[in-house]
C-alpha positions as CSV (number, residue, x, y, z in Angstrom):
1,M,20.9,11.3,12.3
2,Y,21.7,10.4,8.3
3,H,19.7,7.5,7.9
4,K,16.9,9.1,9.8
5,W,16.5,12.0,7.7
6,L,16.7,9.9,4.8
7,F,13.8,8.0,6.0
8,Y,11.8,11.0,6.3
9,S,12.8,12.4,3.1
10,S,11.9,9.1,1.5
11,S,8.5,9.2,3.0
12,L,7.6,12.8,2.2
13,I,9.4,12.5,-1.4
14,L,6.4,9.8,-1.9
15,Q,3.8,11.7,-0.8
16,F,4.9,14.5,-2.5
17,K,4.9,13.0,-5.3
18,F,1.8,11.4,-4.4
19,Y,0.2,15.1,-4.1
20,K,1.6,16.3,-7.7
21,F,-0.4,13.0,-9.3
22,L,-3.6,14.7,-7.2
23,S,-3.1,18.0,-8.8
24,E,-2.4,17.3,-12.2
25,K,-5.7,14.6,-12.1
26,E,-7.7,17.8,-11.3
27,I,-5.9,20.2,-14.1
28,A,-6.5,17.4,-16.5
29,L,-10.3,18.0,-15.4
30,F,-10.4,21.2,-15.6
31,R,-8.8,21.2,-19.4
32,K,-11.7,18.5,-20.3
33,E,-13.7,21.3,-19.1
34,K,-12.3,23.7,-21.3
35,L,-11.4,25.9,-18.3
36,T,-8.5,28.3,-19.1
37,D,-6.0,29.6,-17.3
38,A,-7.7,32.4,-15.5
39,D,-10.5,30.2,-15.3
40,M,-8.6,27.9,-13.3
41,E,-7.3,30.8,-11.0
42,K,-10.3,31.8,-9.9
43,V,-11.3,28.2,-8.8
44,N,-11.2,27.9,-4.5
45,E,-13.0,26.4,-1.8
46,D,-15.9,30.0,-1.9
47,D,-16.7,28.6,-5.3
48,V,-19.0,25.1,-3.4
49,K,-21.0,24.4,-6.9
50,Y,-17.4,23.6,-8.4
51,A,-16.2,22.3,-5.5
52,T,-18.3,19.8,-4.8
53,H,-18.3,18.8,-8.8
54,V,-14.6,18.2,-8.5
55,R,-14.9,16.0,-5.1
56,E,-17.8,14.3,-6.7
57,N,-15.8,13.1,-9.9
58,L,-12.6,12.9,-8.3
59,G,-12.9,12.2,-5.0
60,Y,-11.1,15.5,-3.4
61,F,-10.8,19.1,-3.9
62,I,-8.0,21.1,-4.1
63,A,-7.9,24.6,-4.6
64,Y,-6.2,26.2,-7.5
65,E,-3.9,28.2,-4.8
66,N,-2.8,24.7,-3.5
67,L,-2.5,22.8,-6.3
68,F,1.6,21.8,-6.9
69,S,2.1,23.7,-10.2
70,T,1.0,26.7,-8.0
71,W,3.7,26.3,-5.6
72,L,6.3,25.4,-8.3
73,A,5.3,29.1,-9.8
74,K,5.7,30.7,-6.5
75,G,9.4,30.5,-6.7
76,N,11.3,32.4,-3.8
77,D,7.8,33.2,-2.2
78,F,7.0,30.1,-1.7
79,D,7.1,29.3,2.2
80,I,6.3,26.2,4.3
81,S,3.0,27.7,5.1
82,N,1.9,26.9,1.8
83,V,2.1,23.2,2.3
84,R,0.5,23.0,5.7
85,D,-2.6,24.6,4.4
86,A,-2.9,22.9,1.7
87,L,-2.9,19.7,3.6
88,S,-5.2,21.3,5.8
89,A,-7.6,22.3,3.1
90,F,-7.3,18.5,1.5
91,D,-8.6,16.7,4.7
92,R,-11.8,18.6,4.8
93,N,-12.4,18.6,1.2
94,I,-12.6,14.9,0.9
95,D,-16.2,13.5,-0.3
96,D,-17.9,10.9,1.8
97,A,-18.3,8.8,-0.6
98,Y,-14.2,8.4,-0.8
99,K,-13.0,8.5,2.8
100,K,-12.0,5.3,3.0
101,V,-9.4,6.2,0.2
102,F,-8.2,9.7,1.2
103,E,-9.0,10.2,5.0
104,K,-5.4,10.9,6.5
105,I,-3.4,9.9,3.7
106,F,-1.3,12.7,3.9
107,N,-0.4,12.6,7.9
108,T,2.7,11.4,7.4
109,L,3.4,14.0,4.7
110,Q,2.2,16.9,7.8
111,T,4.0,15.5,11.0
112,G,7.2,14.6,8.7
113,L,7.6,18.4,7.4
114,S,8.5,19.5,11.5
115,K,11.7,17.4,10.9
116,L,13.4,19.0,7.8
117,G,14.7,22.0,9.7
118,E,14.8,23.2,13.1
119,T,12.6,26.6,11.8
120,A,10.1,27.4,8.9
121,Q,12.8,28.9,7.0
122,A,14.9,25.9,6.8
123,Q,12.0,23.4,6.2
124,T,10.9,26.1,3.3
125,K,14.6,25.6,1.3
126,A,14.5,21.6,2.3
127,V,10.7,21.2,0.6
128,K,11.6,23.3,-2.4
129,S,14.6,21.1,-2.8
130,L,12.3,18.5,-3.0
131,L,9.7,20.2,-5.0
132,K,12.1,20.3,-7.8
133,L,13.5,16.8,-7.9
134,I,10.0,15.5,-7.4
135,R,8.7,17.6,-10.7
136,K,11.1,15.8,-12.9
137,I,10.2,11.7,-11.9
138,P,7.6,10.4,-14.6
139,M,4.3,9.3,-14.2
140,D,2.6,10.0,-17.2
141,G,1.5,6.3,-18.0
142,K,4.1,5.6,-20.1
143,Q,6.4,3.3,-18.4
144,D,6.5,-0.5,-18.1
145,Y,7.3,-1.0,-14.2
146,D,6.1,0.6,-11.2
147,V,7.2,3.8,-10.3
148,L,6.3,4.3,-7.2
149,G,7.3,0.9,-6.1
150,F,10.7,1.1,-7.8
151,I,11.7,4.8,-6.3
152,Y,10.3,3.2,-2.9
153,E,12.7,-0.2,-3.3
154,Y,15.3,2.5,-3.6
155,L,15.0,4.5,-1.1
156,I,14.2,1.8,1.9
157,S,17.2,0.1,0.0
158,M,19.4,2.8,1.2
159,F,17.4,3.3,4.3
160,A,18.2,-0.3,5.8
161,D,21.7,-0.2,4.5
162,N,22.0,3.5,6.6
163,A,20.4,2.3,9.5
164,G,21.0,-1.3,9.3
165,K,17.3,-2.1,9.5
166,K,15.3,-4.7,7.8
167,A,13.1,-3.7,5.0
168,G,12.0,-6.3,3.4
169,E,8.5,-6.2,4.6
170,F,8.6,-2.8,2.8
171,Y,8.3,-3.9,-0.8
172,T,8.5,-6.8,-2.9
173,P,11.4,-7.1,-5.1
174,H,9.8,-6.5,-8.5
175,E,11.3,-10.1,-10.3
176,V,9.5,-11.8,-7.2
177,S,6.3,-10.3,-7.5
178,V,6.1,-11.1,-11.0
179,L,7.0,-14.6,-10.6
180,M,3.9,-14.8,-7.8
181,S,1.3,-12.7,-10.1
182,E,2.0,-14.9,-13.0
183,I,1.2,-18.1,-11.0
184,V,-2.3,-16.8,-9.7
185,A,-3.0,-14.8,-13.0
186,E,-2.7,-18.8,-14.6
187,H,-4.9,-20.5,-11.9
188,L,-7.5,-17.4,-12.0
189,K,-7.9,-16.6,-15.5
190,D,-11.5,-18.3,-16.1
191,R,-13.0,-15.8,-13.7
192,K,-15.2,-12.9,-14.2
193,Q,-14.9,-11.2,-10.8
194,I,-12.1,-11.8,-8.4
195,K,-11.2,-10.8,-4.6
196,I,-7.6,-10.4,-4.1
197,Y,-6.4,-9.7,-0.2
198,D,-3.1,-8.9,1.5
199,P,-3.1,-9.0,4.9
200,T,0.5,-7.6,5.4
201,S,0.3,-4.9,2.1
202,G,3.1,-2.9,2.5
203,S,3.3,-0.4,-0.3
204,G,0.5,-1.9,-1.8
205,S,3.0,-3.1,-5.4
206,L,2.9,-6.8,-5.1
207,W,-1.4,-6.6,-5.0
208,I,-1.4,-4.5,-7.8
209,N,1.1,-6.7,-9.7
210,I,-1.2,-9.7,-9.1
211,G,-4.0,-7.7,-10.4
212,N,-2.7,-6.5,-12.8
213,S,-1.8,-10.1,-14.4
214,V,-4.6,-11.4,-13.3
215,A,-6.9,-8.5,-15.3
216,K,-5.6,-9.2,-18.8
217,F,-7.8,-12.3,-18.7
218,L,-10.7,-10.2,-17.2
219,E,-13.4,-8.4,-19.6
220,G,-14.6,-5.0,-18.7
221,E,-13.2,-3.0,-15.9
222,N,-13.3,-2.6,-12.2
223,K,-13.8,-6.3,-12.1
224,I,-11.0,-7.0,-9.3
225,D,-11.6,-6.0,-5.9
226,Y,-8.9,-4.8,-3.6
227,Y,-9.0,-6.3,0.3
228,A,-5.8,-5.0,2.3
229,Q,-4.6,-4.7,6.0
230,E,-1.2,-3.3,7.1
231,L,-0.1,-2.1,10.5
232,K,2.4,0.4,9.9
233,E,0.3,3.5,9.2
234,N,2.5,5.0,6.6
235,T,3.0,2.0,4.6
236,Y,-0.7,1.8,4.9
237,N,-1.1,5.4,2.9
238,L,1.7,3.7,0.7
239,T,-0.3,1.2,-0.1
240,R,-3.6,3.4,-1.1
241,M,-1.3,6.1,-2.7
242,N,-0.4,2.9,-5.0
243,L,-3.7,1.9,-5.6
244,V,-4.8,5.7,-6.6
245,M,-1.7,5.9,-8.7
246,R,-2.7,2.7,-11.1
247,G,-6.2,4.5,-11.7
248,I,-8.0,1.3,-9.4
249,S,-12.3,2.5,-9.1
250,P,-12.3,3.6,-5.0
251,A,-15.2,1.3,-5.2
252,N,-13.2,-1.2,-5.2
253,I,-10.7,-0.5,-2.8
254,N,-11.0,-2.2,0.8
255,V,-8.2,-1.2,3.4
256,R,-7.5,-1.0,6.6
257,N,-4.8,0.1,9.3
258,G,-4.3,-2.6,11.8
259,D,-2.5,-5.4,13.3
260,T,-3.6,-8.7,10.9
261,L,-2.6,-10.9,13.5
262,E,-4.0,-9.5,16.6
263,D,-7.0,-8.0,15.1
264,D,-8.5,-10.3,12.8
265,W,-10.4,-8.2,10.0
266,P,-12.8,-10.5,8.0
267,F,-14.5,-7.5,7.0
268,F,-16.7,-4.4,7.8
269,E,-16.7,-1.3,7.3
270,D,-15.8,0.9,10.3
271,T,-18.2,3.4,10.0
272,D,-21.3,0.9,10.4
273,K,-19.2,-2.2,11.8
274,D,-22.4,-4.2,13.1
275,K,-24.5,-4.3,9.5
276,T,-21.5,-4.6,7.5
277,Y,-19.3,-7.5,8.8
278,K,-18.9,-10.4,6.7
279,L,-16.0,-13.0,7.0
280,I,-14.4,-12.4,3.1
281,R,-12.5,-15.4,1.7
282,A,-10.5,-14.7,-1.4
283,D,-9.6,-15.9,-4.7
284,A,-6.4,-15.1,-4.5
285,V,-4.3,-14.3,-0.8
286,V,-1.2,-13.0,-1.4
287,S,2.0,-12.2,0.6
288,N,5.5,-10.7,2.1
289,P,4.9,-10.9,5.7
290,P,7.4,-9.7,8.2
291,Y,10.0,-12.8,8.8
292,S,10.1,-14.9,11.9
293,Q,8.4,-11.8,14.0
294,K,7.5,-11.9,17.3
295,W,3.9,-12.3,17.8
296,D,1.2,-12.8,20.9
297,P,-0.1,-15.8,20.8
298,S,-1.8,-15.7,23.7
299,D,-5.4,-17.8,23.9
300,K,-5.1,-18.5,20.0
301,E,-6.0,-22.0,20.4
302,F,-9.7,-21.5,19.8
303,D,-8.8,-18.8,17.1
304,A,-10.7,-19.8,14.0
305,R,-7.6,-19.1,12.0
306,Y,-5.6,-21.9,13.8
307,K,-7.3,-24.3,16.0
308,N,-7.4,-27.0,13.0
309,Y,-3.5,-26.9,12.3
310,G,-1.5,-25.0,15.6
311,I,-0.2,-22.2,17.3
312,A,3.0,-20.6,16.1
313,P,5.8,-20.3,18.7
314,K,5.7,-16.6,19.7
315,S,9.1,-16.4,18.5
316,K,8.3,-16.5,15.0
317,A,4.8,-15.8,13.4
318,D,6.1,-16.9,10.1
319,Y,3.5,-19.9,10.3
320,A,0.7,-17.7,12.0
321,F,0.8,-15.3,8.7
322,L,0.3,-18.2,6.8
323,L,-2.2,-19.8,8.5
324,H,-4.1,-16.5,8.6
325,D,-3.7,-16.5,5.1
326,L,-5.1,-19.8,4.2
327,Y,-8.1,-19.2,6.5
328,H,-9.1,-16.3,3.9
329,L,-8.7,-18.3,1.0
330,E,-11.7,-19.2,-1.1
331,D,-11.8,-23.6,-1.7
332,D,-10.7,-22.8,-5.1
333,G,-8.4,-19.5,-4.6
334,I,-5.2,-19.8,-4.7
335,M,-2.1,-18.6,-2.2
336,T,1.1,-17.5,-2.4
337,I,3.2,-16.4,0.3
338,V,7.2,-15.3,0.8
339,L,8.4,-17.0,4.0
340,P,12.0,-17.4,5.1
341,H,13.2,-21.4,4.6
342,G,13.5,-22.1,8.2
343,V,9.8,-22.6,8.1
344,L,11.0,-25.8,6.2
345,F,12.9,-27.6,9.1
346,R,12.3,-26.0,12.0
347,G,10.4,-28.9,14.6
348,G,8.4,-28.2,17.9
349,D,5.3,-26.5,17.0
350,E,6.3,-25.4,13.3
351,G,7.2,-29.3,12.8
352,K,3.5,-30.0,13.7
353,I,1.6,-27.5,11.6
354,R,3.4,-28.2,8.6
355,E,2.7,-31.5,9.2
356,N,-0.8,-30.6,9.4
357,L,-0.6,-28.7,6.4
358,I,0.7,-31.9,4.3
359,E,-2.0,-33.9,5.5
360,K,-5.0,-31.5,5.0
361,N,-2.9,-31.0,0.8
362,N,-2.9,-27.2,1.7
363,I,0.6,-27.3,-0.2
364,D,1.3,-27.0,-3.7
365,T,4.3,-25.9,-4.1
366,I,7.9,-24.4,-2.7
367,I,9.9,-22.1,-4.5
368,G,14.0,-21.7,-2.8
369,L,14.9,-18.1,-4.2
370,P,18.3,-16.9,-4.7
371,S,19.9,-15.5,-1.3
372,N,19.9,-11.7,-0.8
373,I,17.1,-11.0,-3.4
374,F,15.5,-9.0,-1.1
375,L,16.6,-6.5,0.8
376,V,16.6,-8.1,4.4
377,Q,19.7,-9.9,4.6
378,G,20.7,-13.0,5.7
379,F,17.8,-14.7,5.1
380,L,17.3,-17.5,2.3
381,L,13.4,-17.5,1.4
382,S,11.0,-19.2,-0.1
383,L,7.6,-19.0,-1.9
384,W,4.9,-20.9,-1.3
385,F,1.8,-22.0,-2.8
């Protein structure tokens, strides 16, 4: 049971940390507009004009009674119901233009609270401990590393060790991410506007590091459009959290919760699929997909992603992910993907795909990475681009 509690608590820590970030961002807006402490205490949903003003500026609104700092100030009067009420209020106070960024982003937290104890009293005690821990985590922009990703990697590694699970799909180690980022940035350094796509985004840290490296060569702000798809809801939410905490404009965030291999997402807005449907080809496609995952290749022979190369075997989807990435790449773009070394040597259908990739001149370089560099154990990994 320990590893299950660790998994839930690690997810909750990240969600609470994000809620603290949003609360502090709203307080900063209050301060900027010269609101006193007494003024802030009066801010609630009944003040429709001001609540609307906050939503239009931040994309969300949190009443004073629901702020993270207010929870801490309650001391012994804090109760788990304060969190439940706040999360319900958050969902109904999202601006329509920001729905794709914030809607249901705290689902993991809402459903996970009940797993912290069998009674409300036990849950309250557990959450109070988490809040005291979270308030000590730095997130003031002065760190030169990915705080959220670092915390997530540490927590997931603990979970993996105790649960015996493969966790490499969640987070790309910082050193590997930096290597991929510098390769991509060098290729794209003369562009003025860039699209980056990660079809298995996990925590979003790889994607964000790529964007940071590329941004050094761009003039002006908001020149990078981020596209991503992620299968697991809790990690999809983490992708969104990570982007928001990095200060990326919601207008540049295009993310979706879905199965990349079964439900290809060229691009469309879920609210108006017919009018917004279009194929997205990105300047950079980056991914660290689940290694040697089973998949369903049925009826894929005519799929535009695979028909010119071949179909990956159902026992190993590595080449299915690679071909999906390649399909969404601009002709003058660059793609980087992390794969297990077995893709270099396995025969059969994979051998035919590999032959087609070489003949069509799709592979520039393969870099062998040290064993055990990822959280996944027992794999030798290679970086392809």
